[in-house]
PQR file with spaces between the fields and no chain letter, atoms N, CA, C, O and H, PARSE charges and radii, in Angstrom:
ATOM       1  N    MET     1       0.814   -1.184    0.000 -0.4000 1.5000
ATOM       2  CA   MET     1       0.000    0.000    0.000 -0.0000 2.0000
ATOM       3  C    MET     1       0.865    1.258    0.000  0.5500 1.7000
ATOM       4  O    MET     1       0.551    2.233   -0.683 -0.5500 1.4000
ATOM       5  N    PHE     2       1.955    1.234    0.768 -0.4000 1.5000
ATOM       6  CA   PHE     2       2.814    2.403    0.837 -0.0000 2.0000
ATOM       7  C    PHE     2       4.139    2.159    0.150  0.5500 1.7000
ATOM       8  O    PHE     2       5.182    2.594    0.637 -0.5500 1.4000
ATOM       9  H    PHE     2       2.210    0.443    1.323  0.4000 1.0000
ATOM      10  N    GLY     3       4.109    1.471   -0.970 -0.4000 1.5000
ATOM      11  CA   GLY     3       5.312    1.170   -1.728 -0.0000 2.0000
ATOM      12  C    GLY     3       6.014    2.409   -2.260  0.5500 1.7000
ATOM      13  O    GLY     3       7.227    2.402   -2.474 -0.5500 1.4000
ATOM      14  H    GLY     3       3.261    1.118   -1.366  0.4000 1.0000
ATOM      15  N    PHE     4       5.257    3.460   -2.470 -0.4000 1.5000
ATOM      16  CA   PHE     4       5.860    4.681   -2.999 -0.0000 2.0000
ATOM      17  C    PHE     4       6.749    5.381   -1.974  0.5500 1.7000
ATOM      18  O    PHE     4       7.530    6.259   -2.340 -0.5500 1.4000
ATOM      19  H    PHE     4       4.272    3.466   -2.297  0.4000 1.0000
ATOM      20  N    LEU     5       6.647    5.011   -0.709 -0.4000 1.5000
ATOM      21  CA   LEU     5       7.474    5.618    0.326 -0.0000 2.0000
ATOM      22  C    LEU     5       8.838    4.950    0.462  0.5500 1.7000
ATOM      23  O    LEU     5       9.738    5.499    1.097 -0.5500 1.4000
ATOM      24  H    LEU     5       6.013    4.297   -0.412  0.4000 1.0000
ATOM      25  N    LYS     6       8.993    3.777   -0.129 -0.4000 1.5000
ATOM      26  CA   LYS     6      10.259    3.064   -0.031 -0.0000 2.0000
ATOM      27  C    LYS     6      11.305    3.730   -0.907  0.5500 1.7000
ATOM      28  O    LYS     6      11.021    4.160   -2.025 -0.5500 1.4000
ATOM      29  H    LYS     6       8.262    3.331   -0.645  0.4000 1.0000
ATOM      30  N    LYS     7      12.519    3.809   -0.380 -0.4000 1.5000
ATOM      31  CA   LYS     7      13.631    4.395   -1.135 -0.0000 2.0000
ATOM      32  C    LYS     7      14.206    3.337   -2.073  0.5500 1.7000
ATOM      33  O    LYS     7      14.238    2.150   -1.751 -0.5500 1.4000
ATOM      34  H    LYS     7      12.750    3.460    0.528  0.4000 1.0000
ATOM      35  N    ASP     8      14.651    3.785   -3.215 -0.4000 1.5000
ATOM      36  CA   ASP     8      15.295    2.903   -4.177 -0.0000 2.0000
ATOM      37  C    ASP     8      16.727    2.643   -3.711  0.5500 1.7000
ATOM      38  O    ASP     8      17.499    3.591   -3.567 -0.5500 1.4000
ATOM      39  H    ASP     8      14.626    4.750   -3.477  0.4000 1.0000
ATOM      40  N    PRO     9      17.100    1.391   -3.473 -0.5600 1.5000
ATOM      41  CA   PRO     9      18.465    1.109   -2.992  0.2800 2.0000
ATOM      42  C    PRO     9      19.531    1.526   -4.007  0.5500 1.7000
ATOM      43  O    PRO     9      20.628    1.926   -3.616 -0.5500 1.4000
ATOM      44  N    LEU    10      19.227    1.440   -5.286 -0.4000 1.5000
ATOM      45  CA   LEU    10      20.190    1.871   -6.301 -0.0000 2.0000
ATOM      46  C    LEU    10      20.447    3.371   -6.217  0.5500 1.7000
ATOM      47  O    LEU    10      21.583    3.825   -6.357 -0.5500 1.4000
ATOM      48  H    LEU    10      18.336    1.116   -5.604  0.4000 1.0000
ATOM      49  N    GLU    11      19.397    4.125   -5.992 -0.4000 1.5000
ATOM      50  CA   GLU    11      19.552    5.580   -5.901 -0.0000 2.0000
ATOM      51  C    GLU    11      20.411    5.954   -4.694  0.5500 1.7000
ATOM      52  O    GLU    11      21.237    6.863   -4.770 -0.5500 1.4000
ATOM      53  H    GLU    11      18.474    3.756   -5.879  0.4000 1.0000
ATOM      54  N    LYS    12      20.212    5.254   -3.590 -0.4000 1.5000
ATOM      55  CA   LYS    12      21.020    5.506   -2.394 -0.0000 2.0000
ATOM      56  C    LYS    12      22.492    5.205   -2.674  0.5500 1.7000
ATOM      57  O    LYS    12      23.369    5.970   -2.272 -0.5500 1.4000
ATOM      58  H    LYS    12      19.541    4.515   -3.528  0.4000 1.0000
ATOM      59  N    LEU    13      22.766    4.101   -3.358 -0.4000 1.5000
ATOM      60  CA   LEU    13      24.146    3.746   -3.684 -0.0000 2.0000
ATOM      61  C    LEU    13      24.763    4.740   -4.656  0.5500 1.7000
ATOM      62  O    LEU    13      25.943    5.071   -4.543 -0.5500 1.4000
ATOM      63  H    LEU    13      22.054    3.479   -3.685  0.4000 1.0000
ATOM      64  N    ARG    14      23.970    5.217   -5.608 -0.4000 1.5000
ATOM      65  CA   ARG    14      24.483    6.201   -6.565 -0.0000 2.0000
ATOM      66  C    ARG    14      24.865    7.508   -5.870  0.5500 1.7000
ATOM      67  O    ARG    14      25.889    8.112   -6.188 -0.5500 1.4000
ATOM      68  H    ARG    14      23.011    4.949   -5.699  0.4000 1.0000
ATOM      69  N    LYS    15      24.034    7.936   -4.920 -0.4000 1.5000
ATOM      70  CA   LYS    15      24.334    9.164   -4.187 -0.0000 2.0000
ATOM      71  C    LYS    15      25.592    8.990   -3.342  0.5500 1.7000
ATOM      72  O    LYS    15      26.429    9.890   -3.277 -0.5500 1.4000
ATOM      73  H    LYS    15      23.202    7.445   -4.662  0.4000 1.0000
ATOM      74  N    GLU    16      25.723    7.841   -2.701 -0.4000 1.5000
ATOM      75  CA   GLU    16      26.908    7.568   -1.895 -0.0000 2.0000
ATOM      76  C    GLU    16      28.157    7.520   -2.776  0.5500 1.7000
ATOM      77  O    GLU    16      29.216    8.011   -2.385 -0.5500 1.4000
ATOM      78  H    GLU    16      25.043    7.110   -2.754  0.4000 1.0000
ATOM      79  N    HIS    17      28.030    6.925   -3.971 -0.4000 1.5000
ATOM      80  CA   HIS    17      29.140    6.842   -4.921 -0.0000 2.0000
ATOM      81  C    HIS    17      29.576    8.245   -5.342  0.5500 1.7000
ATOM      82  O    HIS    17      30.769    8.548   -5.360 -0.5500 1.4000
ATOM      83  H    HIS    17      27.170    6.526   -4.288  0.4000 1.0000
ATOM      84  N    ALA    18      28.623    9.089   -5.676 -0.4000 1.5000
ATOM      85  CA   ALA    18      28.939   10.457   -6.078 -0.0000 2.0000
ATOM      86  C    ALA    18      29.586   11.231   -4.935  0.5500 1.7000
ATOM      87  O    ALA    18      30.515   12.008   -5.152 -0.5500 1.4000
ATOM      88  H    ALA    18      27.653    8.843   -5.662  0.4000 1.0000
ATOM      89  N    SER    19      29.100   11.019   -3.734 -0.4000 1.5000
ATOM      90  CA   SER    19      29.667   11.680   -2.564 -0.0000 2.0000
ATOM      91  C    SER    19      31.117   11.251   -2.334  0.5500 1.7000
ATOM      92  O    SER    19      31.976   12.081   -2.038 -0.5500 1.4000
ATOM      93  H    SER    19      28.345   10.387   -3.557  0.4000 1.0000
ATOM      94  N    LEU    20      31.379    9.968   -2.470 -0.4000 1.5000
ATOM      95  CA   LEU    20      32.740    9.466   -2.289 -0.0000 2.0000
ATOM      96  C    LEU    20      33.686   10.054   -3.332  0.5500 1.7000
ATOM      97  O    LEU    20      34.814   10.431   -3.014 -0.5500 1.4000
ATOM      98  H    LEU    20      30.681    9.293   -2.710  0.4000 1.0000
ATOM      99  N    LEU    21      33.224   10.130   -4.570 -0.4000 1.5000
ATOM     100  CA   LEU    21      34.076   10.695   -5.612 -0.0000 2.0000
ATOM     101  C    LEU    21      34.342   12.181   -5.380  0.5500 1.7000
ATOM     102  O    LEU    21      35.445   12.665   -5.634 -0.5500 1.4000
ATOM     103  H    LEU    21      32.307    9.824   -4.828  0.4000 1.0000
ATOM     104  N    ALA    22      33.333   12.900   -4.899 -0.4000 1.5000
ATOM     105  CA   ALA    22      33.528   14.325   -4.606 -0.0000 2.0000
ATOM     106  C    ALA    22      34.518   14.507   -3.461  0.5500 1.7000
ATOM     107  O    ALA    22      35.388   15.375   -3.517 -0.5500 1.4000
ATOM     108  H    ALA    22      32.437   12.506   -4.693  0.4000 1.0000
ATOM     109  N    ARG    23      34.380   13.682   -2.420 -0.4000 1.5000
ATOM     110  CA   ARG    23      35.321   13.761   -1.297 -0.0000 2.0000
ATOM     111  C    ARG    23      36.729   13.391   -1.738  0.5500 1.7000
ATOM     112  O    ARG    23      37.702   13.996   -1.286 -0.5500 1.4000
ATOM     113  H    ARG    23      33.673   12.977   -2.374  0.4000 1.0000
ATOM     114  N    ALA    24      36.844   12.402   -2.618 -0.4000 1.5000
ATOM     115  CA   ALA    24      38.162   11.987   -3.112 -0.0000 2.0000
ATOM     116  C    ALA    24      38.807   13.113   -3.905  0.5500 1.7000
ATOM     117  O    ALA    24      40.014   13.338   -3.808 -0.5500 1.4000
ATOM     118  H    ALA    24      36.055   11.910   -2.986  0.4000 1.0000
ATOM     119  N    HIS    25      38.004   13.818   -4.686 -0.4000 1.5000
ATOM     120  CA   HIS    25      38.534   14.930   -5.472 -0.0000 2.0000
ATOM     121  C    HIS    25      39.057   16.045   -4.560  0.5500 1.7000
ATOM     122  O    HIS    25      40.136   16.590   -4.793 -0.5500 1.4000
ATOM     123  H    HIS    25      37.024   13.636   -4.765  0.4000 1.0000
ATOM     124  N    LYS    26      38.291   16.375   -3.532 -0.4000 1.5000
ATOM     125  CA   LYS    26      38.726   17.403   -2.588 -0.0000 2.0000
ATOM     126  C    LYS    26      39.982   16.959   -1.839  0.5500 1.7000
ATOM     127  O    LYS    26      40.884   17.762   -1.597 -0.5500 1.4000
ATOM     128  H    LYS    26      37.415   15.932   -3.343  0.4000 1.0000
ATOM     129  N    MET    27      40.036   15.680   -1.474 -0.4000 1.5000
ATOM     130  CA   MET    27      41.146   15.157   -0.699 -0.0000 2.0000
ATOM     131  C    MET    27      42.419   15.023   -1.536  0.5500 1.7000
ATOM     132  O    MET    27      43.517   14.951   -0.984 -0.5500 1.4000
ATOM     133  H    MET    27      39.304   15.028   -1.671  0.4000 1.0000
ATOM     134  N    SER    28      42.280   14.990   -2.854 -0.4000 1.5000
ATOM     135  CA   SER    28      43.442   14.758   -3.710 -0.0000 2.0000
ATOM     136  C    SER    28      44.502   15.847   -3.596  0.5500 1.7000
ATOM     137  O    SER    28      45.674   15.600   -3.880 -0.5500 1.4000
ATOM     138  H    SER    28      41.388   15.049   -3.303  0.4000 1.0000
ATOM     139  N    THR    29      44.107   17.038   -3.185 -0.4000 1.5000
ATOM     140  CA   THR    29      45.089   18.110   -3.030 -0.0000 2.0000
ATOM     141  C    THR    29      45.721   18.119   -1.645  0.5500 1.7000
ATOM     142  O    THR    29      46.723   18.798   -1.425 -0.5500 1.4000
ATOM     143  H    THR    29      43.155   17.239   -2.954  0.4000 1.0000
ATOM     144  N    VAL    30      45.142   17.368   -0.710 -0.4000 1.5000
ATOM     145  CA   VAL    30      45.613   17.375    0.670 -0.0000 2.0000
ATOM     146  C    VAL    30      46.373   16.098    1.007  0.5500 1.7000
ATOM     147  O    VAL    30      47.513   16.145    1.471 -0.5500 1.4000
ATOM     148  H    VAL    30      44.328   16.816   -0.889  0.4000 1.0000
ATOM     149  N    ASP    31      45.733   14.963    0.769 -0.4000 1.5000
ATOM     150  CA   ASP    31      46.319   13.674    1.153 -0.0000 2.0000
ATOM     151  C    ASP    31      46.000   12.651    0.062  0.5500 1.7000
ATOM     152  O    ASP    31      44.884   12.140   -0.029 -0.5500 1.4000
ATOM     153  H    ASP    31      44.807   14.924    0.393  0.4000 1.0000
ATOM     154  N    ARG    32      46.995   12.374   -0.749 -0.4000 1.5000
ATOM     155  CA   ARG    32      46.790   11.501   -1.908 -0.0000 2.0000
ATOM     156  C    ARG    32      46.417   10.077   -1.496  0.5500 1.7000
ATOM     157  O    ARG    32      45.619    9.438   -2.182 -0.5500 1.4000
ATOM     158  H    ARG    32      47.901   12.789   -0.675  0.4000 1.0000
ATOM     159  N    ALA    33      46.965    9.569   -0.408 -0.4000 1.5000
ATOM     160  CA   ALA    33      46.661    8.203    0.030 -0.0000 2.0000
ATOM     161  C    ALA    33      45.191    8.070    0.424  0.5500 1.7000
ATOM     162  O    ALA    33      44.544    7.082    0.079 -0.5500 1.4000
ATOM     163  H    ALA    33      47.613   10.089    0.149  0.4000 1.0000
ATOM     164  N    LYS    34      44.665    9.056    1.139 -0.4000 1.5000
ATOM     165  CA   LYS    34      43.246    9.024    1.515 -0.0000 2.0000
ATOM     166  C    LYS    34      42.364    9.158    0.282  0.5500 1.7000
ATOM     167  O    LYS    34      41.314    8.523    0.188 -0.5500 1.4000
ATOM     168  H    LYS    34      45.191    9.859    1.420  0.4000 1.0000
ATOM     169  N    SER    35      42.793    9.984   -0.658 -0.4000 1.5000
ATOM     170  CA   SER    35      42.047   10.148   -1.896 -0.0000 2.0000
ATOM     171  C    SER    35      41.962    8.818   -2.651  0.5500 1.7000
ATOM     172  O    SER    35      40.900    8.441   -3.146 -0.5500 1.4000
ATOM     173  H    SER    35      43.646   10.501   -0.582  0.4000 1.0000
ATOM     174  N    ASP    36      43.086    8.123   -2.731 -0.4000 1.5000
ATOM     175  CA   ASP    36      43.104    6.826   -3.410 -0.0000 2.0000
ATOM     176  C    ASP    36      42.202    5.817   -2.698  0.5500 1.7000
ATOM     177  O    ASP    36      41.532    5.018   -3.353 -0.5500 1.4000
ATOM     178  H    ASP    36      43.949    8.430   -2.328  0.4000 1.0000
ATOM     179  N    ALA    37      42.179    5.848   -1.366 -0.4000 1.5000
ATOM     180  CA   ALA    37      41.320    4.945   -0.606 -0.0000 2.0000
ATOM     181  C    ALA    37      39.845    5.234   -0.888  0.5500 1.7000
ATOM     182  O    ALA    37      39.044    4.309   -1.025 -0.5500 1.4000
ATOM     183  H    ALA    37      42.723    6.497   -0.834  0.4000 1.0000
ATOM     184  N    LEU    38      39.491    6.510   -0.975 -0.4000 1.5000
ATOM     185  CA   LEU    38      38.108    6.884   -1.274 -0.0000 2.0000
ATOM     186  C    LEU    38      37.715    6.454   -2.688  0.5500 1.7000
ATOM     187  O    LEU    38      36.590    6.008   -2.913 -0.5500 1.4000
ATOM     188  H    LEU    38      40.141    7.261   -0.863  0.4000 1.0000
ATOM     189  N    VAL    39      38.629    6.586   -3.626 -0.4000 1.5000
ATOM     190  CA   VAL    39      38.354    6.162   -5.003 -0.0000 2.0000
ATOM     191  C    VAL    39      38.159    4.649   -5.055  0.5500 1.7000
ATOM     192  O    VAL    39      37.290    4.159   -5.776 -0.5500 1.4000
ATOM     193  H    VAL    39      39.543    6.949   -3.443  0.4000 1.0000
ATOM     194  N    ALA    40      38.960    3.913   -4.298 -0.4000 1.5000
ATOM     195  CA   ALA    40      38.817    2.457   -4.259 -0.0000 2.0000
ATOM     196  C    ALA    40      37.469    2.066   -3.655  0.5500 1.7000
ATOM     197  O    ALA    40      36.818    1.136   -4.130 -0.5500 1.4000
ATOM     198  H    ALA    40      39.666    4.311   -3.712  0.4000 1.0000
ATOM     199  N    GLU    41      37.059    2.771   -2.618 -0.4000 1.5000
ATOM     200  CA   GLU    41      35.761    2.503   -2.000 -0.0000 2.0000
ATOM     201  C    GLU    41      34.632    2.815   -2.980  0.5500 1.7000
ATOM     202  O    GLU    41      33.639    2.089   -3.039 -0.5500 1.4000
ATOM     203  H    GLU    41      37.588    3.526   -2.232  0.4000 1.0000
ATOM     204  N    ALA    42      34.782    3.884   -3.741 -0.4000 1.5000
ATOM     205  CA   ALA    42      33.781    4.249   -4.745 -0.0000 2.0000
ATOM     206  C    ALA    42      33.714    3.186   -5.849  0.5500 1.7000
ATOM     207  O    ALA    42      32.634    2.895   -6.365 -0.5500 1.4000
ATOM     208  H    ALA    42      35.588    4.474   -3.694  0.4000 1.0000
ATOM     209  N    ALA    43      34.853    2.615   -6.206 -0.4000 1.5000
ATOM     210  CA   ALA    43      34.876    1.563   -7.226 -0.0000 2.0000
ATOM     211  C    ALA    43      34.135    0.321   -6.735  0.5500 1.7000
ATOM     212  O    ALA    43      33.435   -0.332   -7.509 -0.5500 1.4000
ATOM     213  H    ALA    43      35.730    2.851   -5.787  0.4000 1.0000
ATOM     214  N    GLU    44      34.285   -0.004   -5.458 -0.4000 1.5000
ATOM     215  CA   GLU    44      33.557   -1.146   -4.893 -0.0000 2.0000
ATOM     216  C    GLU    44      32.054   -0.892   -4.933  0.5500 1.7000
ATOM     217  O    GLU    44      31.273   -1.789   -5.254 -0.5500 1.4000
ATOM     218  H    GLU    44      34.854    0.527   -4.829  0.4000 1.0000
ATOM     219  N    LEU    45      31.654    0.336   -4.606 -0.4000 1.5000
ATOM     220  CA   LEU    45      30.235    0.683   -4.674 -0.0000 2.0000
ATOM     221  C    LEU    45      29.717    0.596   -6.104  0.5500 1.7000
ATOM     222  O    LEU    45      28.596    0.147   -6.343 -0.5500 1.4000
ATOM     223  H    LEU    45      32.287    1.064   -4.345  0.4000 1.0000
ATOM     224  N    GLU    46      30.533    1.027   -7.042 -0.4000 1.5000
ATOM     225  CA   GLU    46      30.138    0.960   -8.448 -0.0000 2.0000
ATOM     226  C    GLU    46      29.908   -0.491   -8.875  0.5500 1.7000
ATOM     227  O    GLU    46      28.972   -0.779   -9.621 -0.5500 1.4000
ATOM     228  H    GLU    46      31.443    1.392   -6.849  0.4000 1.0000
ATOM     229  N    ASP    47      30.758   -1.399   -8.402 -0.4000 1.5000
ATOM     230  CA   ASP    47      30.577   -2.814   -8.705 -0.0000 2.0000
ATOM     231  C    ASP    47      29.261   -3.328   -8.131  0.5500 1.7000
ATOM     232  O    ASP    47      28.555   -4.096   -8.785 -0.5500 1.4000
ATOM     233  H    ASP    47      31.518   -1.165   -7.796  0.4000 1.0000
ATOM     234  N    ARG    48      28.929   -2.904   -6.904 -0.4000 1.5000
ATOM     235  CA   ARG    48      27.657   -3.317   -6.296 -0.0000 2.0000
ATOM     236  C    ARG    48      26.476   -2.758   -7.070  0.5500 1.7000
ATOM     237  O    ARG    48      25.461   -3.436   -7.234 -0.5500 1.4000
ATOM     238  H    ARG    48      29.502   -2.280   -6.373  0.4000 1.0000
ATOM     239  N    ILE    49      26.601   -1.523   -7.548 -0.4000 1.5000
ATOM     240  CA   ILE    49      25.531   -0.911   -8.342 -0.0000 2.0000
ATOM     241  C    ILE    49      25.297   -1.708   -9.618  0.5500 1.7000
ATOM     242  O    ILE    49      24.155   -1.983   -9.985 -0.5500 1.4000
ATOM     243  H    ILE    49      27.426   -0.973   -7.415  0.4000 1.0000
ATOM     244  N    VAL    50      26.382   -2.078  -10.290 -0.4000 1.5000
ATOM     245  CA   VAL    50      26.266   -2.844  -11.532 -0.0000 2.0000
ATOM     246  C    VAL    50      25.632   -4.207  -11.251  0.5500 1.7000
ATOM     247  O    VAL    50      24.794   -4.671  -12.024 -0.5500 1.4000
ATOM     248  H    VAL    50      27.310   -1.854   -9.991  0.4000 1.0000
ATOM     249  N    GLU    51      26.021   -4.841  -10.166 -0.4000 1.5000
ATOM     250  CA   GLU    51      25.440   -6.141   -9.813 -0.0000 2.0000
ATOM     251  C    GLU    51      23.937   -6.021   -9.589  0.5500 1.7000
ATOM     252  O    GLU    51      23.167   -6.852  -10.069 -0.5500 1.4000
ATOM     253  H    GLU    51      26.702   -4.464   -9.538  0.4000 1.0000
ATOM     254  N    LEU    52      23.518   -4.987   -8.860 -0.4000 1.5000
ATOM     255  CA   LEU    52      22.087   -4.788   -8.600 -0.0000 2.0000
ATOM     256  C    LEU    52      21.317   -4.480   -9.872  0.5500 1.7000
ATOM     257  O    LEU    52      20.185   -4.932  -10.039 -0.5500 1.4000
ATOM     258  H    LEU    52      24.144   -4.311   -8.469  0.4000 1.0000
ATOM     259  N    GLN    53      21.928   -3.706  -10.775 -0.4000 1.5000
ATOM     260  CA   GLN    53      21.270   -3.400  -12.035 -0.0000 2.0000
ATOM     261  C    GLN    53      21.106   -4.656  -12.885  0.5500 1.7000
ATOM     262  O    GLN    53      20.072   -4.856  -13.523 -0.5500 1.4000
ATOM     263  H    GLN    53      22.848   -3.338  -10.639  0.4000 1.0000
ATOM     264  N    ASN    54      22.142   -5.505  -12.886 -0.4000 1.5000
ATOM     265  CA   ASN    54      22.062   -6.739  -13.664 -0.0000 2.0000
ATOM     266  C    ASN    54      21.047   -7.697  -13.061  0.5500 1.7000
ATOM     267  O    ASN    54      20.367   -8.416  -13.793 -0.5500 1.4000
ATOM     268  H    ASN    54      22.982   -5.344  -12.368  0.4000 1.0000
ATOM     269  N    ALA    55      20.934   -7.720  -11.746 -0.4000 1.5000
ATOM     270  CA   ALA    55      19.978   -8.590  -11.086 -0.0000 2.0000
ATOM     271  C    ALA    55      18.549   -8.128  -11.366  0.5500 1.7000
ATOM     272  O    ALA    55      17.634   -8.946  -11.467 -0.5500 1.4000
ATOM     273  H    ALA    55      21.487   -7.137  -11.151  0.4000 1.0000
ATOM     274  N    ALA    56      18.364   -6.824  -11.491 -0.4000 1.5000
ATOM     275  CA   ALA    56      17.034   -6.287  -11.740 -0.0000 2.0000
ATOM     276  C    ALA    56      16.585   -6.508  -13.179  0.5500 1.7000
ATOM     277  O    ALA    56      15.386   -6.551  -13.457 -0.5500 1.4000
ATOM     278  H    ALA    56      19.107   -6.159  -11.409  0.4000 1.0000
ATOM     279  N    SER    57      17.530   -6.648  -14.081 -0.4000 1.5000
ATOM     280  CA   SER    57      17.198   -6.823  -15.502 -0.0000 2.0000
ATOM     281  C    SER    57      16.794   -8.227  -15.823  0.5500 1.7000
ATOM     282  O    SER    57      16.485   -8.532  -16.975 -0.5500 1.4000
ATOM     283  H    SER    57      18.504   -6.614  -13.854  0.4000 1.0000
């Protein structure tokens, strides 16, 4: 009945992915190692997003 209130898990992951990439970009001028760690974390999220998209198809 209230299905329209549920959040899309893919949308949540996409927002988190974009946030991680933005933080990595800002961090790249300060601490390259932390920036690389954030990019790696974003890549893992991207893999999860692709898996969920393939499962939905």
